[in-house]
GUBA-42630 format. One record per residue (C-alpha): residue in three letters; y, x, z. Coordinates in steps of 0.25 Angstrom, whole numbers, plus 5000, padded with zeros to 4 digits. Layout:
! GUBA-42630
Ala,Y,X,Z
...
! end
This chain:
! GUBA-42630
Met,5505,5369,5372
Lys,5514,5376,5380
Thr,5518,5392,5377
Ile,5523,5400,5389
Thr,5530,5414,5387
Leu,5529,5423,5398
Glu,5538,5436,5399
Phe,5534,5449,5407
Glu,5542,5462,5408
Asp,5535,5473,5401
Gln,5531,5480,5413
Glu,5525,5466,5418
Trp,5517,5466,5405
Gln,5512,5479,5407
Ile,5507,5476,5420
Leu,5500,5464,5415
Glu,5494,5473,5404
Glu,5489,5484,5414
Gly,5482,5473,5422
Ile,5477,5463,5412
Ala,5470,5466,5399
Asp,5478,5454,5391
Pro,5490,5448,5400
Ile,5492,5436,5391
Asp,5477,5432,5391
Trp,5477,5434,5406
Ile,5489,5425,5407
Gln,5483,5414,5399
Asn,5470,5414,5407
Ala,5478,5414,5420
Ala,5485,5401,5415
Asn,5472,5395,5410
Val,5465,5397,5423
Lys,5477,5390,5430
Ile,5476,5379,5420
Gly,5462,5377,5423
Lys,5465,5376,5438
Val,5475,5367,5436
Arg,5468,5358,5427
Asn,5456,5357,5437
Arg,5465,5353,5448
Ile,5472,5343,5439
Val,5459,5336,5435
Ala,5453,5336,5449
Lys,5466,5330,5454
Glu,5468,5320,5443
Gln,5453,5316,5444
Ala,5456,5313,5459
Arg,5468,5306,5457
Leu,5461,5297,5447
Met,5449,5294,5456
Glu,5459,5289,5467
Thr,5466,5278,5457
Asp,5459,5265,5454
Arg,5457,5271,5438
Lys,5444,5267,5433
Thr,5443,5279,5423
Met,5447,5294,5423
Pro,5450,5303,5411
Ala,5437,5310,5408
Ser,5443,5323,5403
Ile,5451,5334,5409
Glu,5462,5331,5399
Gly,5462,5316,5403
Leu,5463,5320,5417
Leu,5475,5330,5414
Glu,5481,5319,5406
Ser,5479,5310,5417
Phe,5485,5319,5427
Phe,5498,5323,5419
Ser,5500,5309,5416
Gln,5503,5304,5429
Thr,5517,5299,5431
Asp,5520,5308,5444
Tyr,5514,5320,5438
Leu,5522,5333,5441
Asn,5519,5346,5437
Ala,5518,5358,5447
Ala,5533,5362,5444
Asp,5538,5347,5445
Arg,5531,5346,5458
Val,5538,5358,5464
Thr,5551,5352,5460
Ala,5547,5339,5466
Ala,5542,5344,5479
Pro,5552,5342,5490
Pro,5557,5356,5496
Asp,5549,5363,5506
Pro,5555,5362,5519
Ile,5550,5376,5523
Leu,5555,5382,5511
Ser,5568,5376,5511
Asn,5581,5382,5516
Asp,5588,5370,5522
! end
């Protein structure tokens, strides 16, 4: 399990409390929604990848599909993909 700490200036926290009854719960729910969306995308992507191979079986559970996806030898998370991507010639100052 990962624990994160977020820091807000006092006034920023007051702004959150003005607009949201429970900012901590709202932040957790926002993360949960993102996790659910990305999980669904990963599962669909992994099912498609496995269907294109000559494998005879496929994991039957979401957890199994996630394990299969993350155990790929060439797997890169989002931060690693950004680092590995060639620079955008339009954005470079060369």
